[in-house]
MIMAR-984586 format. One record per atom (N, C-alpha, C): z, y, x. Coordinates in steps of 0.05 Angstrom, whole numbers, plus 32768, in hexadecimal, padded with zeros to 4 digits. Atoms other than C-alpha are relative to their C-alpha. Layout:
BEGIN
ZYX
...
END
This chain:
BEGIN
800B80117FE3
7E5488A280BA
7FDD7FF47FFC
801D80038002
7E07888E80C6
7FFD7FE88010
800E80127FF1
7DEE884780E0
7FE280038009
80107FFE7FFA
7DBD8850810F
7FF37FE3800E
8011801C7FF1
7D87881C8125
7FE480098007
801B7FFD7FF4
7D4988228151
7FF97FE78012
7FFE80217FF2
7D4487D18168
7FE97FF4800A
801980107FF0
7D0087C08177
7FF2800F8015
80147FF27FE9
7CD287C481B4
7FEC80087FF6
801A7FF78009
7C9787ED81AD
7FF2800E801B
800F7FF67FE5
7C5B87F581D7
7FE980137FF4
80117FE28005
7C35884081C9
7FF180028013
80127FEE7FF4
7BFA884E81ED
7FE37FEF7FFF
8014800E7FFF
7BAD883F81FB
7FFF7FE7800E
7FFC80167FEF
7BA687F7820F
80197FEE7FFE
7FE280128004
7BEE87E181F3
7FF37FE57FF6
800C800D8007
7BC887AE81D3
80027FE2800E
7FFD80117FF1
7BCD87858212
801C7FF58008
7FE780147FFC
7C1187788214
80077FF37FEA
7FF580148018
7C12875181D2
800A7FE5800C
7FF8801F7FF6
7C13870581F6
80168002800D
7FEB7FFD7FF3
7C4A871D821F
801880017FEF
7FEE7FFA800F
7C70873481E4
80017FE37FEF
7FF9801B8010
7C6686F181B9
80087FED8015
7FEE80147FF0
7C7E86C981FB
801B80018001
7FE87FFA7FF7
7CB486F081FF
80117FF77FE7
7FF67FFE8018
7CCE86E781B1
7FFF7FDC7FFE
8003801C800C
7CBB869481B4
7FEB7FF97FF4
80138006800C
7C7A869C8191
7FED7FE98011
800D800B7FF1
7C51865E81A8
7FDD7FFC7FF0
802480068011
7C1B8658816D
8006801B7FE6
7FF37FE7801C
7C2886978140
7FE080007FEB
80127FF78016
7BFA86A78104
7FFA801D8000
80087FE67FFC
7BCD86E18104
800680077FE3
7FF97FF2801C
7BDC870880BE
7FED80177FFC
80107FE87FFA
7BA3873780B6
7FF1800B7FE2
80168005801A
7B6E8748807A
7FE48007800C
80237FFF7FFE
7B25874A8073
7FF780188014
80107FE67FF7
7B148789808B
80068003801B
80047FFE7FE6
7B34878C80CB
7FF97FF3800F
801480117FEF
7B10874C80DF
7FE580068005
80197FF77FFF
7ACF876B80C4
80008014800F
80067FEF7FF2
7ADB87A580EE
80087FFF801E
800380087FDD
7AE0877D8133
801E80058008
7FEE7FF67FF5
7B2887948137
80127FDE8004
7FEE801A8000
7B468749812E
7FF77FF58019
8009800E7FE4
7B1687328164
800E800B801C
7FF67FE57FE5
7B34876F819B
80237FE68004
7FE580058007
7B7B874F8182
7FFE7FE2800B
7FFD80227FFC
7B6D8703818A
7FF87FFF8023
800D80037FE3
7B48870D81C9
80187FFA8016
7FE87FFA7FE6
7B8F872481F5
80127FE27FF3
7FEB801A800A
7BB486DE81D0
7FF67FEE801A
8010801A7FF4
7BAA869A81FC
7FF67FEE7FF2
800F800C800F
7B8D867F81C1
7FE8800C7FF6
80187FEE8008
7B5B86B181B4
7FF97FF87FE2
800D80088024
7B34869C8176
80067FEA7FFA
7FF580138010
7B54865F8169
801680087FF8
7FE77FF28011
7B9286868156
7FF97FFE7FE7
7FFE7FFD801E
7BA38675810E
7FFD80177FEB
80087FE9800D
7B8C86AD80E1
800880017FE3
80067FFC8021
7B9B86C38096
7FF5801E7FFC
80097FE47FFD
7B7186FD808C
800180077FDA
7FFF7FFD801A
7B7F8700803C
8017800A7FF0
7FEF7FE48001
7BAA873B803C
7FF880137FE9
800F7FE98011
7B9C87627FFF
8010801D8001
7FFD7FEA7FFC
7BA487AD7FFB
802280097FFC
7FDB80048004
7BEA87AA7FD9
800D7FE68006
7FFE80217FFE
7C07876A7FF3
800B7FF07FE9
7FF98009801A
7C1B87407FBF
80137FDC8009
7FED80198002
7C4B86F87FB3
7FF27FF28001
800D800B7FFF
7C1186D97FAA
7FF07FF88016
800B7FFD7FDE
7BEE86E87FED
801C7FFE8018
7FEE800F7FF2
7C3486DA8009
7FFB7FDF8000
7FF3801E800D
7C36868F7FEE
7FE47FFF8016
801E80057FEF
7BE7868E800E
800A7FFC801B
7FFF7FFF7FE7
7BFE86A18054
801B7FEF8007
7FF480167FFA
7C3786728050
7FF97FE38006
800F80138002
7C10863C8040
7FEC7FF78019
800D7FFA7FE8
7BE08650807A
800F7FF78018
7FED80007FE6
7C1B865180B0
80057FE57FFE
7FF2801E8006
7C36860E8094
7FE97FF2800D
801580147FF9
7BF385ED809A
7FFB7FFC801C
80077FFA7FE7
7BE4860F80E8
801D7FF4800E
7FE980057FF1
7C3485FA80F8
800880188016
7FF87FE97FF8
7C3B8641810B
8023800C8004
7FE47FF67FF7
7C7B865F812D
800A801F7FFF
7FFD7FDF7FFD
7C7786A88128
7FE3800F7FE8
800B7FF38019
7C4F86E18100
7FF08019801C
801B7FE47FF8
7C1687188125
7FF7800B7FE7
800C7FEB801A
7C0B874F80EB
7FE680098015
80197FE67FF7
7BCB87748106
7FF1800A7FE5
80127FEA8017
7BB587A980D2
801680187FF8
7FF67FEA8001
7BD387DC80AC
80187FFA7FED
7FE6800A8010
7C1987DD8081
7FF77FE87FEC
7FFB8015801A
7BFC87AB804E
80037FE88017
800180217FF6
7BEF87718082
801E7FF98010
7FE67FFD7FF1
7C35878A80A4
80147FEE7FF1
7FF880068019
7C5387858066
80017FDE7FF7
7FFF80248007
7C3C873D8052
80097FF4800D
7FF080177FE3
7C4D871C8096
802580047FF9
7FE180078006
7C9487368080
80047FF17FF0
7FF480188015
7C9387168044
7FF77FE88002
7FFE80187FF0
7C7786D98064
801D7FFA8012
7FEA80047FF0
7CAF86DE8094
801C7FF77FF2
7FE7800F8013
7CE686D28056
7FF27FED7FFA
800D80168019
7CBD86A68028
7FF97FE98012
800880167FEE
7CAD86788067
801A7FF28007
7FE080047FF3
7CFC8673807C
80167FFB7FE5
7FE980018017
7D22867C8032
7FF97FFC7FEA
80098010801A
7D2086627FF2
7FFF80127FEC
80087FEB8014
7D0E867F7FB0
7FE680128000
80127FEF8006
7CE286B47F93
800580168011
80007FEC7FF8
7CD986F27FB9
801280157FFB
7FE67FEE800D
7CFE871E7F8B
800C7FF98002
7FE780057FF4
7D3A86FE7F9D
8006800E801B
7FF07FEB7FE5
7D3B87287FE1
7FF580177FFD
80087FDB7FF9
7D22876A7FC9
8016800E7FFE
7FE47FF67FF9
7D4F879C7FD2
800C800C7FE9
7FE97FFA801B
7D5F87B77F8B
80077FE67FFA
7FF4801C800F
7D6D87697F7B
80137FFB8014
7FE8800B7FEE
7DA4876C7FAF
7FFD7FEE8015
8013801D7FEE
7D7687437FDC
80018006801E
80037FFC7FE7
7D7E8762801A
80137FF48017
7FED80127FF2
7DBD873A8032
7FF67FE38001
800580288001
7D9786F5801E
7FE580038015
80227FFE7FE8
7D5B870C8056
80197FF9801A
7FF480057FEC
7D8186E28092
7FF080058016
800D7FFD7FDF
7D6D86DA80DF
7FF37FEC7FF9
800E80157FFA
7D49869E80CC
7FE180077FFD
80227FFA8000
7D0586C880BD
7FF77FFC8013
800D80057FEB
7CD086B880E6
7FF8801F8014
800D7FE27FF4
7CBF86EB811F
7FEF800B7FFD
80107FF18014
7C91871D8114
7FFE80138017
80107FE47FF3
7C62874C8141
7FF0800F7FF5
80137FF58011
7C4087818125
7FED8012801B
80187FEF7FF4
7BFE879F813C
7FF780197FEE
800F7FEB8015
7BF187D98110
7FE08010800D
800E7FF97FF6
7BA587ED810D
7FF9801F7FEB
7FFA7FEA800A
7BB5882980E2
8018800F7FFF
7FE67FF67FF9
7BE2886580EA
800B800F7FE9
7FF57FFD801B
7C09886A80AC
80197FF77FF7
7FE8800E8004
7C3E883D8092
801880038012
7FF2800B7FF2
7C65882F80CB
80117FF37FFF
7FF180097FFB
7C7787F880BB
80087FE88014
7FF980137FEC
7C7787D580FD
801C80068012
7FDB80007FF8
7CBD87F6810D
800D80067FEE
7FED7FF58016
7CCF87F480D0
80107FE67FF6
7FEC8014800A
7D0A87C380AB
7FF27FF57FE2
800380088021
7CE387C08068
7FED80008002
802280098017
7CA987A5803C
8000800B7FEA
80067FFF801B
7C8A87B78002
7FE87FEC7FF4
8019801C800F
7C69877E7FD7
80037FFE7FE8
800080058012
7C5987737F97
80077FE17FF2
7FF680138009
7C7F87407F7A
7FEC7FED7FE6
8006800A8017
7C6D870A7F46
7FFD800A7FDD
7FFB7FEE8016
7C8387327F0B
7FF280207FFD
80117FE27FFD
7C52876B7F20
8014801E8008
7FF07FE97FE7
7C8D87977F3E
7FF78004801E
80057FFD7FD9
7C8687B97F82
801A8006800A
7FE17FFD7FF8
7CC387AF7F9F
7FFF80038021
7FFC80007FE2
7CE087B77FE3
80147FED8008
7FF5800F7FF5
7CFD878D8016
800880138015
7FEE7FF07FE2
7D3387A5804D
80107FEC8008
7FE880067FF5
7D548784807B
7FF680038025
7FFE7FFD7FE3
7D5B878C80CA
7FF17FF1800C
800380187FFB
7D4D874580D3
7FDA7FFE7FF9
80217FFC800D
7CFA875A80B9
7FFE80168013
80047FF07FED
7D01878B80F0
7FE17FF08017
8015800D7FF3
7CBA8778811C
800F7FFC801F
7FF580057FEB
7CCF8755815F
7FF6801B8014
80117FEC7FEB
7C9A8785817E
7FF480137FF1
800C7FEE8011
7C7687C2816A
7FE880018014
80187FFE7FE7
7C2787C58192
7FF280147FF2
80067FE98006
7C18880B817F
7FE6800C8018
80097FF97FEB
7BD6880F81A3
7FE280127FE5
80137FEA8013
7BA5884D817F
7FE97FF78005
801680048007
7B6F88368195
7FF07FED7FF5
800580108017
7B6D88008163
7FFA800B7FE6
80047FEF801B
7B6888388128
7FE3800A8009
80167FEF8009
7B2788538148
7FEA80007FF1
801380068010
7AFA8834811F
800380057FDC
7FF67FF4801E
7B21884980DC
7FEE80107FF2
80127FED8006
7AF6886780A8
8011801A7FFC
7FF67FE68006
7B0488B48099
801E80047FE9
7FF07FFF801A
7B1D88A98053
80217FF57FFF
7FE080098000
7B538874806A
801180118021
7FF27FE77FED
7B6688A580A5
8011800C7FF3
7FFA7FEB8010
7B7288D7807B
80187FF47FEE
7FE9800D8013
7B9C88AE8045
801B7FF18014
7FE680157FF2
7BC488828078
8014801E8013
7FF37FE87FFC
7BD588C3809A
801080157FF2
7FF67FF2800F
7BF088E38063
80147FF87FFC
7FE2800A8001
7C2188AB8059
8009800A8012
7FF37FFA7FE5
7C3688BA809D
801280127FF9
7FF77FE98004
7C4088FE8090
801580057FE9
7FE27FFF8020
7C6588F18049
80187FF78008
7FEE800C7FFE
7C9288C2806A
801780128018
7FEF7FE57FF0
7CAA88FD80A4
800F80187FEA
7FFC7FEA8011
7CAE892D806A
801A7FF77FF2
7FEE8009800E
7CD58908803D
801E7FF48011
7FF080037FEB
7D0188E68071
801680198002
7FF57FED7FF4
7D148929808C
801280167FEC
80037FF48017
7D1A8946803E
80247FEE7FFC
7FE98019800D
7D5189068032
801A8018800D
7FDE7FF77FFD
7D9F8924802D
800E7FEE8013
7FFC80137FED
7DAC88E58057
800780108019
7FFE7FF27FEA
7DD488FD8098
7FF57FEC801C
800780117FE8
7DAF88E080CF
7FE980158017
801A7FF07FF2
7D9789168103
7FF27FF58019
801F800B7FEA
7D7188E68135
7FED7FFE7FF1
801480088011
7D4988D280FC
7FEE80217FF6
800A7FE98003
7D41892180E7
7FE3800A8019
800B7FEE7FE2
7D2789398135
7FE37FEE7FF7
801180177FF4
7CFA88F28134
7FE280067FE5
801080008016
7CDA890580ED
7FEF801C8005
80017FEF8002
7CD2894580F9
7FE48009801B
80147FFF7FE7
7CA989428141
7FE37FE77FF3
801880108007
7C7D8903811D
7FF680177FEE
80097FF7800E
7C67893480E8
7FF38020800F
80117FF07FEE
7C59896B8121
7FDF7FF9800D
801B800C7FF5
7C2B8940813D
7FED7FF07FEA
800E80078014
7C0F891F8101
7FED80197FF4
800B7FEC8010
7C03896280DD
7FE6800E8010
80167FF27FEC
7BDD89858118
7FE97FE58009
8012800D7FFD
7BB1893F8120
7FF17FF57FE9
80088010800F
7BA3892680E1
7FE080087FFC
801B7FF27FFF
7B64895380DC
7FEE7FF28017
8011800B7FE8
7B4D89438123
7FF17FDE7FFE
8009801D8003
7B5088F98115
7FF07FFA7FE7
8014800B8016
7B2C88F580D0
7FE880118006
80177FF57FF6
7AF1892280EB
7FFB7FF18015
800580107FE2
7AEE8901812F
80087FEB8005
7FEE80148003
7B0588B88125
80087FF48022
7FFA800E7FDC
7AFA88B08177
801580108013
7FF07FE67FE9
7B2788E9818C
801D7FF18005
7FE080097FF2
7B5F88BE81B3
801B800C7FFC
7FE87FEF8000
7B9288F481B6
800580047FDD
7FFF7FF9801E
7B8689038168
800E7FE47FF7
7FEF8019800D
7B9488B9815C
80107FF98008
7FE380067FF9
7BCE88B0818F
8013800D7FEE
7FED7FEE8016
7BF588EC8166
80067FEF7FEA
7FFE80148017
7BE888C28125
800B7FEC8002
7FEC80187FF9
7C0288878143
801C80088002
7FE57FF37FF9
7C3E88AD8157
800880077FEB
7FF17FF18020
7C4888D28113
80047FE07FEC
7FFF801A8016
7C3D888880F0
801A7FF9800E
7FEC80107FF3
7C6E886A811C
802280148003
7FED7FF28008
7CA488A78119
800380057FE5
80007FFB8018
7C9B88AB80D0
80197FE87FFA
7FEF8008800A
7CBB886C80C9
800E7FF5800F
7FE180057FEB
7CF188678107
800E80167FF1
7FEC7FEC800E
7D0D889F80DE
80087FF57FE3
80018001801D
7D05888A8092
80177FE87FFC
7FE680168006
7D3E88578095
801480167FF5
7FEE7FE68004
7D64889D808B
7FFD7FFA7FDC
800480018025
7D3F888E803F
7FEB80158000
801A7FF38010
7D0088AC801C
800D80037FE8
7FF47FF08017
7CFB88C67FD8
7FEF7FFE7FE7
800C7FFC8016
7CD588D47F9B
7FE07FFC8002
801A80047FFC
7C9288D67FBB
80007FE38001
800F80188000
7C99888F7FC7
800D7FEB7FEB
7FFA8008801A
7CC0887C7F8C
7FE77FFD7FEB
801C80008012
7C8288907F65
7FE87FED8006
801F80027FF1
7C4A887B7F90
800B7FDD8005
7FFF801F8008
7C6E882E7F8F
80047FF77FE6
7FF580058011
7C7C88307F4C
7FDE7FFD7FEE
801B80058006
7C3088477F3A
7FEB7FE4800F
800F80197FF0
7C1788167F74
80027FDE7FF0
7FF4801F8004
7C3A87D97F50
7FEE7FFC7FE7
80127FFE801B
7C1687F57F06
7FE37FFF8004
801B7FFB7FFE
7BD887FD7F25
7FFF7FF48022
800280097FE8
7BD087CC7F67
7FDF800F8016
801B7FFB7FE5
7B8187ED7F7C
800B80188004
7FF87FE17FF4
7BAC88357F8F
80067FFB801C
7FF980017FE8
7BB288407FD4
800D800C8008
7FE67FF07FFD
7BF988507FE9
8002801A8009
7FFA7FE47FF1
7BED8886801C
7FF280197FEC
800F7FEC8009
7BBD88AB7FEB
8014800B7FE9
7FE77FF8800F
7BF288AC7FB7
801280078003
7FED7FF37FEA
7C1F88C37FEF
7FFB80247FFD
80097FEA7FF9
7BF088F87FF6
7FFE80167FE4
7FFC7FF28025
7BEC890A7FA5
802380078000
7FE07FF6800F
7C3989127F99
800880088012
7FEC7FED7FED
7C5289357FD6
7FFE80157FF8
7FFF7FE78005
7C4489797FC5
80137FFE7FE6
7FF67FF88014
7C61896F7F81
80247FF38004
7FDE80077FF2
7CA6894C7F9C
80028011801A
7FF97FF07FE1
7CAA897B7FDD
8004801C7FE9
7FF77FE88012
7CAA89B57FA4
801D7FFB7FF6
7FEA800B8000
7CDB898C7F80
801B8005800C
7FE380017FEB
7D0E89807FBE
8003801C8004
7FF57FE57FED
7D0889C57FD5
801880107FEE
7FDF7FEE8011
7D4489D47F9A
80157FF4800A
7FE480147FFE
7D6F89A07FB3
800E80108014
7FE47FF37FFC
7DB589BB7FC9
7FFA7FF98022
8001800D7FE5
7DAA89968015
7FED8006800A
80137FF07FF7
7D6489B2801D
7FFF801A7FFF
80067FE78006
7D7189F48009
8016800C801B
7FED7FF37FE8
7DB589FA8035
7FFA80008020
800B80097FE1
7D9089DA807C
7FE3800D7FF9
801A7FFB7FFC
7D568A008071
7FED7FF08005
800C80147FFD
7D3089C9806F
7FE37FFF7FFA
80217FFB8006
7CF089DE8053
7FEA80128018
800D7FED7FE7
7CE58A198086
7FFF7FF18018
800580107FE7
7CF089E180BA
7FE57FEE7FFD
801D80158008
7CB689B4809C
7FF1801D8003
80137FF07FF9
7C8D89F580A0
7FFE8003801A
80037FF97FE7
7C9D8A0380E8
7FF47FE5800E
801180127FFC
7C8789BC80FC
7FED7FF97FF3
801F7FFD8006
7C4B89C480D8
7FF480178009
80117FE67FF3
7C378A0780F8
7FEF80117FEE
80037FF1800B
7C3A8A2880BA
7FFA80228001
7FF37FE37FFC
7C2C8A7580B2
801280037FF3
7FEC7FF98010
7C5E8A9B8097
7FFE80047FE8
800C7FFF801F
7C668A92804D
7FFA7FEA7FEA
801380198012
7C448A4E803F
80167FF78000
7FE680188001
7C658A1D8023
7FF47FE9800B
8008801F7FF2
7C5F89DA8038
7FF47FEB7FE7
8010800A8017
7C4889BF7FF3
7FE5800B7FFE
801B7FEF8004
7C0E89F07FE9
7FF27FF78022
801480057FEC
7BFD89DF8037
7FF57FDF7FFD
800780177FFD
7BFB89938026
7FE87FF97FE9
801C80018014
7BC889A07FEA
7FEA8004800A
801E7FEE7FF8
7B9B89C98010
7FFB7FE8801C
800780147FF6
7B9D89968048
7FF87FEA7FF6
801080188010
7B92895B8017
7FDD80087FFC
80187FF78001
7B54897F8006
7FEA80038011
80167FFD7FED
7B39898D8040
7FFB7FE4800F
7FFA801B7FF4
7B4489428056
7FED7FED7FF2
801F800A8012
7B15892F8016
80147FF07FEF
7FEE800D8012
7B59890B7FF3
7FFF80107FE7
7FFC7FF8801B
7B61890B7FA8
800B80197FFE
7FF37FEA8008
7B79894D7F87
80147FFA7FF0
7FE480068018
7BA589277F57
7FF97FE97FFE
8005801D800D
7BAB88E57F2C
7FE980067FF1
801A7FFA8009
7B7589017EFF
7FE87FF4800D
801A80067FE9
7B4488F47F3C
80017FE37FFD
7FF3801C7FF8
7B6588AF7F43
7FF87FEC7FE6
8000800F801A
7B57889D7EFA
80197FF47FF7
7FE78001800B
7BA7889B7EE8
800480177FF1
80027FE38012
7BB088BD7EA8
80247FFB7FF4
7FE98002800D
7BF188CC7E81
800D7FEA7FF1
7FF3801F8012
7BF388897E61
800F7FF3800F
7FED80107FF6
7C1188677E95
801F8010800D
7FDE7FF97FF4
7C4F88997EA9
80107FEE7FF2
7FE8800C800C
7C7F88797E7A
80097FE7801D
7FF8800F7FF0
7C7688397EA6
800380028020
7FF67FFC7FEB
7C70885D7EE3
801A800F800B
7FE57FEF7FFA
7CAF888A7ED8
80167FEB7FFF
7FEB80108002
7CD788497EC5
80027FED8020
8000800A7FEA
7CC588287F0B
8007800F8011
7FF67FF57FEF
7CD488627F34
801C80057FFC
7FE37FF88002
7D19886C7F15
800E7FEB800D
7FF480147FEE
7D2688287F33
7FFC7FF98018
7FFD80037FDF
7D0C882B7F75
801080068009
7FE77FF07FE4
7D3288327FB1
7FF980138009
7FFB7FEB7FF8
7D1888697FC6
800A80167FEC
80007FEC8016
7D2A888A7F84
801F800D800A
7FE67FF68000
7D7A88917F97
80018015801E
7FFE7FF87FEC
7D6788AC7FE1
7FF480278000
80097FE67FFD
7D4788EE7FC9
801280117FFB
7FE57FEA8006
7D6B892E7FD2
800480107FEA
7FF27FFC801E
7D6B893D7F8D
7FFB7FE87FF0
7FFF80178011
7D7A89037F59
7FEC80067FED
80157FF4801F
7D38890A7F28
80077FEF7FE7
8002800F8012
7D3A88F97EE8
7FE47FFA7FF3
8022800A8010
7D0588DB7EB3
7FF280187FFE
800C7FE98004
7CF689247EA3
7FF680048016
800E7FF67FE7
7CEB89347EEE
7FE57FF38003
801C80067FF0
7CBE89007F01
7FE680027FE7
80147FFA8012
7C94890B7EC0
7FF680198007
80067FE17FF5
7C9089577ED9
7FF37FFC801A
800D80097FEC
7C8089397F20
7FDA7FF67FF1
802080098005
7C4689147F04
7FEF80147FF5
800C7FEB8007
7C2D89467EDC
7FF6801A8013
800A7FEF7FEC
7C2989727F16
7FEE7FF78019
800F80107FEA
7C0D893E7F41
7FE37FF97FF0
801480128013
7BD2892E7F07
7FE58015800B
END
């Protein structure tokens, strides 16, 4: 039996950002703290969002979100929230800003270090309804954190951990593809492959959740068809809308579970926080798809062929090969070596991957040797 929850309110489409003040009022936010990063501010996207709010430019803002959000940044944002007497959070940015805001929602209302609330530490039941209300306004099409119950944060001891609770699900997701029009090509490609990885990994997961499977395949269909157009021409409104759909679909589906792509990316991202999560997913995806193609559940249900169909691949082309070719066309790194990641990190990455919350939901339970082979194939 599966417990299936799609609980938040979503505004999806061009000009959706205009609905933000109504949703803030609906959930009782009178003085929100906006959580974002300096890139979103510099691009002018933050001003677009602030202009919709009654307080406009006077709305308190924390813009110190790092590319891989940390417990240190969570504490700084909590301090800003308390200094300004804020009663809720509006995250404006990519997955980093949204995940950081989820960490703030916990830390501002719960005692103790963040690791106490991490999934692998048994912390999910400790996250209660006391969390601050959060509205998410994504400015990238990748992580889907705006419709997800989880967050990924680097805690003080250096581990990159997952935090999962339905209490963390944003009260509203304002998905306006117009906010992504200025996203640079390489970031469009990397975040887009993150969304595609979510759709593929959750579809291959052995857990029984037919609605999630359908949502994942439709997200993959849209994302795979649109990612090159969105990367080549950032002003293509239709391609941007399809990429935002792919991002949203991937996260609506991945409550079913992800797998080795993410256990590796989470672990390596903790070892070297400079590395971009979506880029790592793109690099790891081909090797993991090949590994998972041999899983009993994947072979029994013909899931590789169903992936190929959603991707509109020619007869006989394997999805893993198509992903390699897509990464090349998008200008993404061809492997870990191009990112400066050597085999000297393998032991640390494997140790972290074996403990990651995504490890157990891969359709094949990977051993240390399997992870070592996937790292070698991704180099």
